[in-house]
PANU-979930 format. One record per residue (C-alpha): residue number from 1; residue in three letters; y, z, x. Coordinates in steps of 0.001 Angstrom, whole numbers, plus 500000, padded with zeros to 6 digits. Layout:
> NUM | ALA | Y | Z | X
...
REM end
This chain:
> 1 | UNK | 518318 | 462791 | 515371
> 2 | UNK | 520376 | 464508 | 518192
> 3 | UNK | 519714 | 468164 | 516411
> 4 | UNK | 515822 | 467470 | 516246
> 5 | UNK | 515703 | 466398 | 519937
> 6 | UNK | 517759 | 469622 | 520562
> 7 | UNK | 515420 | 471842 | 518819
> 8 | UNK | 512287 | 470082 | 520168
> 9 | UNK | 513751 | 470718 | 523979
> 10 | UNK | 514263 | 474383 | 522548
> 11 | UNK | 510626 | 474756 | 521505
> 12 | UNK | 509240 | 473116 | 524791
> 13 | UNK | 511400 | 475202 | 526896
> 14 | UNK | 510003 | 478384 | 524987
> 15 | UNK | 506465 | 477433 | 525228
> 16 | UNK | 506839 | 476485 | 529078
> 17 | UNK | 508428 | 480141 | 529340
> 18 | UNK | 505323 | 481628 | 527326
> 19 | UNK | 503160 | 479699 | 530084
> 20 | UNK | 505020 | 481259 | 532784
> 21 | UNK | 505448 | 484723 | 531624
> 22 | UNK | 502264 | 485048 | 529444
> 23 | UNK | 501700 | 485537 | 525901
> 24 | UNK | 501087 | 489216 | 526220
> 25 | UNK | 504440 | 489513 | 527703
> 26 | UNK | 506024 | 487910 | 524962
> 27 | UNK | 504456 | 490039 | 522266
> 28 | UNK | 504996 | 493374 | 523804
> 29 | UNK | 508530 | 492799 | 525527
> 30 | UNK | 510328 | 490424 | 523426
> 31 | UNK | 508472 | 490794 | 520081
> 32 | UNK | 511054 | 489858 | 517861
> 33 | UNK | 511213 | 486083 | 519156
> 34 | UNK | 507471 | 486192 | 518620
> 35 | UNK | 507713 | 487098 | 515285
> 36 | UNK | 510757 | 485205 | 514084
> 37 | UNK | 509648 | 481905 | 515745
> 38 | UNK | 505744 | 482310 | 514635
> 39 | UNK | 504833 | 485208 | 512286
> 40 | UNK | 507576 | 484684 | 509782
> 41 | UNK | 506810 | 480896 | 509039
> 42 | UNK | 503160 | 481634 | 509073
> 43 | UNK | 503721 | 484402 | 506446
> 44 | UNK | 505808 | 481761 | 504291
> 45 | UNK | 502968 | 479353 | 504696
> 46 | UNK | 500381 | 481828 | 503602
> 47 | UNK | 502443 | 483115 | 500427
> 48 | UNK | 502849 | 479131 | 499426
> 49 | UNK | 499291 | 478473 | 499883
> 50 | UNK | 498027 | 481608 | 497838
> 51 | UNK | 500210 | 481512 | 495061
> 52 | UNK | 499745 | 477748 | 494569
> 53 | UNK | 496113 | 478333 | 494765
> 54 | UNK | 496194 | 481013 | 491962
> 55 | UNK | 498537 | 479199 | 489982
> 56 | UNK | 496272 | 476199 | 489924
> 57 | UNK | 493027 | 478204 | 489457
> 58 | UNK | 494318 | 480126 | 486527
> 59 | UNK | 495961 | 477088 | 484645
> 60 | UNK | 492676 | 475117 | 484998
> 61 | UNK | 490826 | 477517 | 483740
> 62 | UNK | 488280 | 477528 | 486601
> 63 | UNK | 488127 | 481098 | 487728
> 64 | UNK | 485530 | 482732 | 485269
> 65 | UNK | 482894 | 480047 | 486626
> 66 | UNK | 483909 | 480125 | 489978
> 67 | UNK | 483583 | 483902 | 489755
> 68 | UNK | 480016 | 484135 | 488222
> 69 | UNK | 479066 | 481991 | 491668
> 70 | UNK | 480879 | 484193 | 494043
> 71 | UNK | 479032 | 487478 | 492376
> 72 | UNK | 475573 | 485422 | 492641
> 73 | UNK | 476194 | 484668 | 496267
> 74 | UNK | 477205 | 488357 | 496780
> 75 | UNK | 473958 | 489595 | 495269
> 76 | UNK | 472041 | 486780 | 497279
> 77 | UNK | 473679 | 488297 | 500632
> 78 | UNK | 472509 | 492023 | 499896
> 79 | UNK | 469075 | 491044 | 498763
> 80 | UNK | 468813 | 488916 | 502176
> 81 | UNK | 469801 | 492096 | 503817
> 82 | UNK | 467450 | 494292 | 502270
> 83 | UNK | 464492 | 491664 | 502990
> 84 | UNK | 465517 | 491543 | 506772
> 85 | UNK | 464971 | 495302 | 506982
> 86 | UNK | 468081 | 497040 | 505974
> 87 | UNK | 468734 | 497911 | 509771
> 88 | UNK | 472612 | 498743 | 509749
> 89 | UNK | 474950 | 499521 | 507193
> 90 | UNK | 477086 | 496808 | 504743
> 91 | UNK | 480540 | 496169 | 504951
> 92 | UNK | 482924 | 493792 | 503244
> 93 | UNK | 483180 | 490931 | 505602
> 94 | UNK | 487154 | 490516 | 505264
> 95 | UNK | 488541 | 491231 | 508918
> 96 | UNK | 489992 | 494578 | 509515
> 97 | UNK | 493358 | 492973 | 510679
> 98 | UNK | 493613 | 491488 | 506979
> 99 | UNK | 494197 | 494752 | 505175
> 100 | UNK | 497501 | 496748 | 504586
> 101 | UNK | 496288 | 499783 | 506150
> 102 | UNK | 497286 | 500171 | 509806
> 103 | UNK | 493800 | 501342 | 510797
> 104 | UNK | 491553 | 499214 | 512616
> 105 | UNK | 488287 | 500134 | 511749
> 106 | UNK | 485453 | 499311 | 514341
> 107 | UNK | 482814 | 499655 | 511823
> 108 | UNK | 483275 | 495620 | 511361
> 109 | UNK | 481689 | 494853 | 514600
> 110 | UNK | 478493 | 497013 | 514088
> 111 | UNK | 478062 | 496755 | 510096
> 112 | UNK | 476445 | 493788 | 508281
> 113 | UNK | 479457 | 491573 | 506827
> 114 | UNK | 479153 | 490708 | 503164
> 115 | UNK | 481559 | 487681 | 502766
> 116 | UNK | 483456 | 488367 | 499503
> 117 | UNK | 486148 | 485326 | 498928
> 118 | UNK | 487352 | 486837 | 495648
> 119 | UNK | 490964 | 486544 | 494852
> 120 | UNK | 491716 | 485180 | 491295
> 121 | UNK | 492960 | 486418 | 487961
> 122 | UNK | 490209 | 485960 | 485683
> 123 | UNK | 491630 | 486529 | 482029
> 124 | UNK | 495052 | 488136 | 480483
> 125 | UNK | 493545 | 489697 | 477050
> 126 | UNK | 496712 | 490449 | 475175
> 127 | UNK | 494713 | 491714 | 472233
> 128 | UNK | 493062 | 494265 | 474262
> 129 | UNK | 496140 | 494723 | 476589
> 130 | UNK | 494109 | 494299 | 479834
> 131 | UNK | 493782 | 491874 | 482587
> 132 | UNK | 490554 | 490952 | 484383
> 133 | UNK | 490985 | 490432 | 488109
> 134 | UNK | 488959 | 490242 | 491297
> 135 | UNK | 489237 | 492426 | 493934
> 136 | UNK | 490948 | 490417 | 496453
> 137 | UNK | 494162 | 489631 | 493896
> 138 | UNK | 497107 | 491130 | 495054
> 139 | UNK | 500091 | 492872 | 493375
> 140 | UNK | 502856 | 489733 | 494499
> 141 | UNK | 500080 | 487433 | 492660
> 142 | UNK | 499732 | 489808 | 489414
> 143 | UNK | 503354 | 490439 | 488998
> 144 | UNK | 504268 | 486916 | 489104
> 145 | UNK | 501482 | 486053 | 486550
> 146 | UNK | 502262 | 488633 | 484069
> 147 | UNK | 505868 | 488845 | 484192
> 148 | UNK | 505921 | 485285 | 483321
> 149 | UNK | 504016 | 485802 | 480052
> 150 | UNK | 506114 | 489027 | 479350
> 151 | UNK | 503680 | 491621 | 480382
> 152 | UNK | 503056 | 493869 | 483461
> 153 | UNK | 500842 | 496790 | 484560
> 154 | UNK | 501795 | 499952 | 483864
> 155 | UNK | 501333 | 501052 | 487555
> 156 | UNK | 502285 | 498342 | 489964
> 157 | UNK | 502222 | 499574 | 493498
> 158 | UNK | 504862 | 498297 | 495876
> 159 | UNK | 504011 | 495942 | 498331
> 160 | UNK | 503127 | 492467 | 497505
> 161 | UNK | 500211 | 492499 | 499944
> 162 | UNK | 498176 | 495284 | 498301
> 163 | UNK | 495181 | 494227 | 496643
> 164 | UNK | 493415 | 495340 | 493417
> 165 | UNK | 490450 | 496393 | 495584
> 166 | UNK | 492256 | 498332 | 497848
> 167 | UNK | 493938 | 500056 | 495304
> 168 | UNK | 490709 | 500770 | 493317
> 169 | UNK | 488546 | 501948 | 496279
> 170 | UNK | 491348 | 503593 | 497803
> 171 | UNK | 494594 | 504647 | 495751
> 172 | UNK | 497838 | 503244 | 494479
> 173 | UNK | 501206 | 504879 | 492858
> 174 | UNK | 504212 | 503742 | 491606
> 175 | UNK | 507438 | 505258 | 490282
> 176 | UNK | 506038 | 505018 | 486576
> 177 | UNK | 502913 | 507482 | 487766
> 178 | UNK | 504730 | 510425 | 486381
> 179 | UNK | 503584 | 508913 | 483017
> 180 | UNK | 500760 | 506789 | 483917
> 181 | UNK | 498989 | 508667 | 487056
> 182 | UNK | 497699 | 506516 | 489903
> 183 | UNK | 496380 | 503004 | 489772
> 184 | UNK | 492948 | 504548 | 489163
> 185 | UNK | 494185 | 506022 | 485898
> 186 | UNK | 495027 | 502495 | 484338
> 187 | UNK | 491777 | 500717 | 485169
> 188 | UNK | 489176 | 500516 | 482426
> 189 | UNK | 486238 | 498883 | 483899
> 190 | UNK | 484631 | 498070 | 487432
> 191 | UNK | 481977 | 495555 | 488151
> 192 | UNK | 480087 | 496244 | 491265
> 193 | UNK | 477144 | 494902 | 493124
> 194 | UNK | 474886 | 497815 | 494346
> 195 | UNK | 472966 | 498445 | 497241
> 196 | UNK | 469946 | 496833 | 495546
> 197 | UNK | 471874 | 493802 | 494888
> 198 | UNK | 472180 | 494593 | 491096
> 199 | UNK | 475338 | 494045 | 489023
> 200 | UNK | 476742 | 496890 | 487060
> 201 | UNK | 479637 | 497317 | 484944
> 202 | UNK | 481066 | 500676 | 484440
> 203 | UNK | 483531 | 502209 | 481823
> 204 | UNK | 484445 | 505755 | 480628
> 205 | UNK | 481603 | 505240 | 478108
> 206 | UNK | 479163 | 503071 | 480189
> 207 | UNK | 477578 | 504169 | 483108
> 208 | UNK | 480542 | 507033 | 483175
> 209 | UNK | 479714 | 508919 | 486361
> 210 | UNK | 480008 | 505735 | 488622
> 211 | UNK | 483529 | 504874 | 486941
> 212 | UNK | 484629 | 508364 | 487931
> 213 | UNK | 483097 | 508001 | 491352
> 214 | UNK | 484308 | 504753 | 492651
> 215 | UNK | 488268 | 505486 | 493167
> 216 | UNK | 488408 | 506851 | 496681
> 217 | UNK | 485236 | 505938 | 497689
> 218 | UNK | 486343 | 503219 | 500208
> 219 | UNK | 483593 | 500833 | 499212
> 220 | UNK | 480619 | 503347 | 500092
> 221 | UNK | 479303 | 503056 | 496466
> 222 | UNK | 479130 | 499224 | 496126
> 223 | UNK | 480997 | 496025 | 496427
> 224 | UNK | 483903 | 496025 | 493844
> 225 | UNK | 483953 | 492349 | 492072
> 226 | UNK | 485904 | 492616 | 489009
> 227 | UNK | 488420 | 495240 | 487556
> 228 | UNK | 489799 | 495574 | 484266
> 229 | UNK | 493204 | 496835 | 484148
> 230 | UNK | 495528 | 497880 | 481221
> 231 | UNK | 498749 | 495908 | 480938
> 232 | UNK | 501956 | 496968 | 478773
> 233 | UNK | 504666 | 494541 | 477563
> 234 | UNK | 507439 | 494044 | 479816
> 235 | UNK | 511154 | 493865 | 479459
> 236 | UNK | 513312 | 491489 | 481786
> 237 | UNK | 515668 | 494104 | 483287
> 238 | UNK | 515434 | 497758 | 484864
> 239 | UNK | 518315 | 500194 | 484156
> 240 | UNK | 518614 | 502026 | 487346
> 241 | UNK | 520740 | 505213 | 487573
> 242 | UNK | 521207 | 506344 | 491144
> 243 | UNK | 522044 | 510063 | 491664
> 244 | UNK | 523058 | 511635 | 495206
> 245 | UNK | 522058 | 515210 | 495457
> 246 | UNK | 522676 | 517334 | 498224
> 247 | UNK | 520979 | 520619 | 499285
> 248 | UNK | 516884 | 521022 | 499321
> 249 | UNK | 516880 | 523444 | 496400
> 250 | UNK | 518975 | 521261 | 494341
> 251 | UNK | 517061 | 517952 | 495414
> 252 | UNK | 513769 | 519665 | 494152
> 253 | UNK | 515083 | 520792 | 491089
> 254 | UNK | 516837 | 517809 | 489940
> 255 | UNK | 513883 | 515703 | 491272
> 256 | UNK | 511206 | 517732 | 489117
> 257 | UNK | 513411 | 517598 | 485837
> 258 | UNK | 513516 | 513895 | 486077
> 259 | UNK | 509590 | 513790 | 486712
> 260 | UNK | 508964 | 515758 | 483820
> 261 | UNK | 511395 | 513597 | 481299
> 262 | UNK | 509026 | 511084 | 480164
> 263 | UNK | 512029 | 509057 | 478716
> 264 | UNK | 512596 | 507962 | 482166
> 265 | UNK | 510263 | 505072 | 482752
> 266 | UNK | 510710 | 504903 | 486689
> 267 | UNK | 511632 | 507974 | 488938
> 268 | UNK | 511636 | 507999 | 492522
> 269 | UNK | 513502 | 509627 | 495419
> 270 | UNK | 514883 | 508643 | 498679
> 271 | UNK | 515236 | 511714 | 501150
> 272 | UNK | 517535 | 510849 | 503955
> 273 | UNK | 517709 | 514367 | 505607
> 274 | UNK | 516426 | 518032 | 504880
> 275 | UNK | 519640 | 518474 | 502285
> 276 | UNK | 520455 | 514891 | 501317
> 277 | UNK | 518761 | 512396 | 499011
> 278 | UNK | 519263 | 510100 | 496200
> 279 | UNK | 517252 | 510460 | 492906
> 280 | UNK | 516718 | 507325 | 490833
> 281 | UNK | 515806 | 507191 | 487023
> 282 | UNK | 515158 | 503849 | 485410
> 283 | UNK | 513955 | 502228 | 481993
> 284 | UNK | 513139 | 498668 | 480994
> 285 | UNK | 515640 | 496952 | 478809
> 286 | UNK | 515948 | 493527 | 477001
> 287 | UNK | 519691 | 493201 | 478003
> 288 | UNK | 521890 | 493813 | 480943
> 289 | UNK | 525646 | 494488 | 481413
> 290 | UNK | 526764 | 491228 | 483083
> 291 | UNK | 529120 | 493017 | 485733
> 292 | UNK | 526217 | 495471 | 486667
> 293 | UNK | 523657 | 493060 | 487506
> 294 | UNK | 522035 | 493492 | 491040
> 295 | UNK | 519260 | 491001 | 491828
> 296 | UNK | 518207 | 492973 | 495020
> 297 | UNK | 515014 | 490797 | 495699
> 298 | UNK | 517399 | 487791 | 496470
> 299 | UNK | 516783 | 486995 | 500160
> 300 | UNK | 520228 | 487519 | 501289
> 301 | UNK | 520598 | 491222 | 499795
> 302 | UNK | 520654 | 494307 | 501843
> 303 | UNK | 517554 | 495924 | 501975
> 304 | UNK | 517081 | 498386 | 499387
> 305 | UNK | 516881 | 501649 | 501182
> 306 | UNK | 519971 | 500828 | 502958
> 307 | UNK | 521930 | 499846 | 499471
> 308 | UNK | 520374 | 503215 | 498059
> 309 | UNK | 521795 | 505174 | 501056
> 310 | UNK | 525349 | 503770 | 500147
> 311 | UNK | 525512 | 505730 | 497027
> 312 | UNK | 524691 | 508956 | 499192
> 313 | UNK | 527652 | 508309 | 501915
> 314 | UNK | 530190 | 507176 | 499069
> 315 | UNK | 528988 | 510533 | 497264
> 316 | UNK | 529030 | 508672 | 493658
> 317 | UNK | 526483 | 507879 | 490957
> 318 | UNK | 525805 | 504355 | 489809
> 319 | UNK | 524028 | 502276 | 487349
> 320 | UNK | 522501 | 498669 | 487800
> 321 | UNK | 520422 | 496045 | 486065
> 322 | UNK | 517702 | 495007 | 488270
> 323 | UNK | 515260 | 492145 | 487446
> 324 | UNK | 511890 | 493722 | 486584
> 325 | UNK | 509870 | 491992 | 489453
> 326 | UNK | 512690 | 492540 | 491818
> 327 | UNK | 512577 | 496194 | 490975
> 328 | UNK | 508629 | 496232 | 491606
> 329 | UNK | 508999 | 494925 | 495107
> 330 | UNK | 512379 | 496500 | 495953
> 331 | UNK | 510919 | 497923 | 499335
> 332 | UNK | 508964 | 494786 | 500290
> 333 | UNK | 511237 | 492896 | 502151
> 334 | UNK | 512094 | 495687 | 504617
> 335 | UNK | 508371 | 497387 | 504266
> 336 | UNK | 510139 | 500388 | 502883
> 337 | UNK | 511898 | 501063 | 506084
> 338 | UNK | 509552 | 500278 | 508912
> 339 | UNK | 511202 | 496761 | 509426
> 340 | UNK | 514253 | 498240 | 511100
> 341 | UNK | 512053 | 499644 | 513703
> 342 | UNK | 508870 | 497835 | 514187
> 343 | UNK | 505775 | 498754 | 511718
> 344 | UNK | 503650 | 498422 | 514811
> 345 | UNK | 506017 | 499091 | 517864
> 346 | UNK | 508630 | 502249 | 516846
> 347 | UNK | 508692 | 503297 | 520144
> 348 | UNK | 511996 | 502732 | 521878
> 349 | UNK | 512624 | 506331 | 522534
> 350 | UNK | 509521 | 506988 | 524426
> 351 | UNK | 509153 | 503390 | 525853
> 352 | UNK | 512319 | 501468 | 526499
> 353 | UNK | 511079 | 498230 | 527134
> 354 | UNK | 509624 | 497748 | 523771
> 355 | UNK | 511770 | 495942 | 521130
> 356 | UNK | 512235 | 496533 | 517565
> 357 | UNK | 510374 | 494077 | 515466
> 358 | UNK | 513581 | 492408 | 514100
> 359 | UNK | 516334 | 494816 | 515247
> 360 | UNK | 519033 | 492481 | 513450
> 361 | UNK | 516902 | 492038 | 510159
> 362 | UNK | 519584 | 493763 | 508067
> 363 | UNK | 522239 | 491863 | 509437
> 364 | UNK | 523960 | 489857 | 506955
> 365 | UNK | 524384 | 486565 | 508887
> 366 | UNK | 520202 | 486994 | 509689
> 367 | UNK | 519588 | 487671 | 505780
> 368 | UNK | 521528 | 484469 | 504473
> 369 | UNK | 519788 | 482152 | 506998
> 370 | UNK | 516322 | 483818 | 507592
> 371 | UNK | 515903 | 486432 | 504799
> 372 | UNK | 513688 | 484159 | 502670
> 373 | UNK | 510770 | 484386 | 505040
> 374 | UNK | 510916 | 488088 | 505347
> 375 | UNK | 508799 | 490357 | 505607
> 376 | UNK | 506111 | 489060 | 508181
> 377 | UNK | 502750 | 489890 | 506998
> 378 | UNK | 501454 | 493238 | 507984
> 379 | UNK | 498044 | 491721 | 508613
> 380 | UNK | 499605 | 488905 | 511501
> 381 | UNK | 501437 | 491804 | 513073
> 382 | UNK | 498130 | 493745 | 513405
> 383 | UNK | 496261 | 490659 | 514685
> 384 | UNK | 498935 | 490106 | 517037
> 385 | UNK | 499469 | 493702 | 518536
> 386 | UNK | 497488 | 494606 | 521939
> 387 | UNK | 495640 | 497783 | 522268
> 388 | UNK | 498160 | 498964 | 524377
> 389 | UNK | 500520 | 498879 | 521626
> 390 | UNK | 498229 | 500021 | 519027
> 391 | UNK | 497728 | 503349 | 521251
> 392 | UNK | 501413 | 503756 | 521718
> 393 | UNK | 501814 | 503196 | 518122
> 394 | UNK | 499360 | 505947 | 517193
> 395 | UNK | 501087 | 508369 | 519536
> 396 | UNK | 504626 | 507791 | 518590
> 397 | UNK | 504700 | 506945 | 514980
> 398 | UNK | 503989 | 508493 | 511500
> 399 | UNK | 502555 | 506558 | 508483
> 400 | UNK | 501423 | 509156 | 505899
> 401 | UNK | 501116 | 509745 | 502310
> 402 | UNK | 500639 | 513361 | 501337
> 403 | UNK | 500071 | 514175 | 497705
> 404 | UNK | 500916 | 517765 | 496570
> 405 | UNK | 501526 | 519375 | 493349
> 406 | UNK | 505063 | 519212 | 492226
> 407 | UNK | 505190 | 523226 | 492487
> 408 | UNK | 504951 | 522892 | 496078
> 409 | UNK | 507565 | 520460 | 496879
> 410 | UNK | 510385 | 522380 | 498350
> 411 | UNK | 507606 | 523930 | 500726
> 412 | UNK | 505957 | 520589 | 501397
> 413 | UNK | 509473 | 518720 | 502592
> 414 | UNK | 510171 | 521940 | 504574
> 415 | UNK | 506875 | 521550 | 506316
> 416 | UNK | 507152 | 517920 | 506876
> 417 | UNK | 510800 | 518474 | 508373
> 418 | UNK | 509201 | 521297 | 510813
> 419 | UNK | 506233 | 519326 | 511906
> 420 | UNK | 507448 | 515750 | 512193
> 421 | UNK | 511021 | 515031 | 510891
> 422 | UNK | 510835 | 511617 | 509694
> 423 | UNK | 513441 | 510368 | 507706
> 424 | UNK | 513841 | 508952 | 505107
> 425 | UNK | 511222 | 510329 | 502956
> 426 | UNK | 509713 | 508730 | 499811
> 427 | UNK | 509235 | 510843 | 496801
> 428 | UNK | 507078 | 509528 | 494004
> 429 | UNK | 506000 | 511773 | 491169
> 430 | UNK | 502647 | 511275 | 489390
> 431 | UNK | 500678 | 512895 | 486588
> 432 | UNK | 497094 | 513807 | 487925
> 433 | UNK | 494898 | 514568 | 484933
> 434 | UNK | 491334 | 516432 | 485245
> 435 | UNK | 488500 | 514800 | 486215
> 436 | UNK | 485020 | 514490 | 487974
> 437 | UNK | 485652 | 512397 | 490745
> 438 | UNK | 487242 | 513002 | 494267
> 439 | UNK | 490650 | 513567 | 493344
> 440 | UNK | 491663 | 515987 | 490620
> 441 | UNK | 493873 | 519001 | 489696
> 442 | UNK | 492532 | 522740 | 490657
> 443 | UNK | 492162 | 523377 | 487012
> 444 | UNK | 491007 | 521847 | 483575
> 445 | UNK | 494723 | 520695 | 482828
> 446 | UNK | 496572 | 517676 | 483952
> 447 | UNK | 499422 | 518623 | 486644
> 448 | UNK | 502471 | 516978 | 487747
> 449 | UNK | 502074 | 515797 | 491831
> 450 | UNK | 504342 | 514295 | 494183
> 451 | UNK | 503564 | 511608 | 496640
> 452 | UNK | 505581 | 512263 | 499706
> 453 | UNK | 505470 | 509168 | 502121
> 454 | UNK | 506555 | 509416 | 505752
> 455 | UNK | 506984 | 506326 | 507858
> 456 | UNK | 508429 | 506179 | 510938
> 457 | UNK | 509409 | 507698 | 514407
> 458 | UNK | 509289 | 511646 | 514448
> 459 | UNK | 512416 | 513241 | 515839
> 460 | UNK | 510784 | 516569 | 516471
> 461 | UNK | 510239 | 517178 | 520368
> 462 | UNK | 506878 | 519050 | 520290
> 463 | UNK | 505614 | 515922 | 517985
> 464 | UNK | 501692 | 515226 | 519063
> 465 | UNK | 499975 | 512936 | 516728
> 466 | UNK | 496790 | 514827 | 516239
> 467 | UNK | 497937 | 518377 | 516185
> 468 | UNK | 500907 | 517763 | 514316
> 469 | UNK | 498937 | 515527 | 511388
> 470 | UNK | 496469 | 518404 | 511384
> 471 | UNK | 499166 | 521117 | 510587
> 472 | UNK | 500298 | 518569 | 507799
> 473 | UNK | 496432 | 518165 | 506530
> 474 | UNK | 495977 | 521940 | 506591
> 475 | UNK | 499178 | 522556 | 504598
> 476 | UNK | 498219 | 519785 | 502092
> 477 | UNK | 494581 | 521595 | 501773
> 478 | UNK | 495932 | 524890 | 501059
> 479 | UNK | 497954 | 523800 | 498329
> 480 | UNK | 495310 | 521480 | 496755
> 481 | UNK | 496675 | 518607 | 497579
> 482 | UNK | 495475 | 515350 | 499048
> 483 | UNK | 496146 | 512960 | 501702
> 484 | UNK | 495866 | 509072 | 501171
> 485 | UNK | 492977 | 507459 | 503075
> 486 | UNK | 494707 | 504119 | 504490
> 487 | UNK | 496564 | 506460 | 507189
> 488 | UNK | 495145 | 508155 | 510122
> 489 | UNK | 493081 | 511243 | 508916
> 490 | UNK | 492245 | 513952 | 511698
> 491 | UNK | 490237 | 516341 | 509668
> 492 | UNK | 486796 | 517780 | 510595
> 493 | UNK | 484151 | 516828 | 508086
> 494 | UNK | 484163 | 520154 | 506427
> 495 | UNK | 487830 | 520188 | 506061
> 496 | UNK | 487755 | 516732 | 504507
> 497 | UNK | 485198 | 517647 | 501666
> 498 | UNK | 487001 | 520801 | 501108
> 499 | UNK | 490190 | 518549 | 500059
> 500 | UNK | 488257 | 516184 | 498027
> 501 | UNK | 485779 | 516741 | 495535
> 502 | UNK | 482286 | 515267 | 496769
> 503 | UNK | 480051 | 516637 | 494017
> 504 | UNK | 479680 | 513341 | 491731
> 505 | UNK | 480109 | 511419 | 495025
> 506 | UNK | 477247 | 512575 | 496971
> 507 | UNK | 475222 | 512610 | 493822
> 508 | UNK | 475331 | 509020 | 493129
> 509 | UNK | 474928 | 507989 | 496888
> 510 | UNK | 471627 | 509790 | 496503
> 511 | UNK | 470746 | 508158 | 492933
> 512 | UNK | 472031 | 504691 | 494128
> 513 | UNK | 470372 | 504189 | 497643
> 514 | UNK | 473938 | 504267 | 499148
> 515 | UNK | 472907 | 506438 | 502149
> 516 | UNK | 470988 | 503629 | 503709
> 517 | UNK | 473231 | 501079 | 502697
> 518 | UNK | 476708 | 502154 | 503320
> 519 | UNK | 478356 | 504847 | 505651
> 520 | UNK | 479980 | 507940 | 504237
> 521 | UNK | 483558 | 507639 | 503406
> 522 | UNK | 484238 | 510335 | 505729
> 523 | UNK | 482511 | 508418 | 508704
> 524 | UNK | 484191 | 505060 | 507793
> 525 | UNK | 488101 | 506567 | 507712
> 526 | UNK | 488234 | 509492 | 509582
> 527 | UNK | 489263 | 509434 | 513237
> 528 | UNK | 487182 | 512584 | 514083
> 529 | UNK | 483968 | 510522 | 512948
> 530 | UNK | 482302 | 508149 | 515189
> 531 | UNK | 483318 | 504294 | 514644
REM end
């Protein structure tokens, strides 16, 4: 009873302090307190609710029936929009703060919001080796179900909260992508409600143009209501090799060799400076050596990128056996390496009064006591940031993924170092097949690319968000690479369509009546566009 009274007294004092200082003061100046006391518990509640809901609905086999009702409701909303004169563009009614993208699009306030409440796994067909899911089903939900029955996605993007819809309409990548390609390349069918309210299914054989145009279109061709995705048999363990490499030329050479080797199920690189990196290669296996097991997903374990850095500091190679689901979500707890700063307020160098989100998050004591609540939801962090924090964040923080041909890897890393100097860099190889959509190689042959992910505070003195990002964008265009569209994009319209192939996309917008129903993808995501 006494401990409860003590805890209650602390809560009352804290609430009084908030009342005196004001909520904005606490969120900006003492953000870690707000995160630990409110956002972390709320994040746990969100997860428990959604996982329990998904499990019950799947077990009760009610998802397909509910799905059909929801599709009809979306069709009704679209037809009502047309009857009312189609005066504004349409967009999904999901609030902008709920998305994993750090960009907050203002178009939600001006466009017709179509409510889409579809977050279930509809069917797992092991004979056809596909899973049929709704657009708001997320990767944590999908792995929890599939791994429990011995299956997995060939490409399973990293963070738990990434949704199928976001990965289809945007893109997704993982350390198995050097074999299977991007997330779009493991999708076999999409179901969409179009601008006229009709429901269509598209595959490689049926409505083939639409099937190729949907990826990267960011919801500007129709509303995704279901996707069929390939699945493959899963094994319980990943045998992971850690190899520290020094010297930029050696890093690029070794990474290219590992990526070209299809015997590696997984390939990933973490680069900690211009000339120091750790390259990891892994394979799925049924058995593990007991003395080499590392369950990195347990809440008290060090953050994965810090664990990996240990091999570099010790200058030694290593082998570990990691549970499959732990491997898939190895960067989730620390949101790659953003949680050590603040995914939304990593500005201490520039604004000394701002605090790291959880500056002691990797401390062993914190991990043991509270690590089970980490990470806070990105959506909740976005919801509780103020406009001042958002502006400062945009000016002094980088979150970018640039996709460049593997043959230009050394030049690309050098360019990143010169323009922004953000470390660690995430290196993830992927195979890009020829195609007719927005993203494909320059020629007609498949080509090995690499995703260079930069997340953090630039160390170069001359960093200026728009100018520096535009320099990177120009380099990527010049080598026929691509910029992921979840991040801030500073290209002008002509530059954007120089980077992406818009031929099929624009043809379908004309044919399907999208020009009056949805904004062009450039207008929806680029900072130079007015939204």
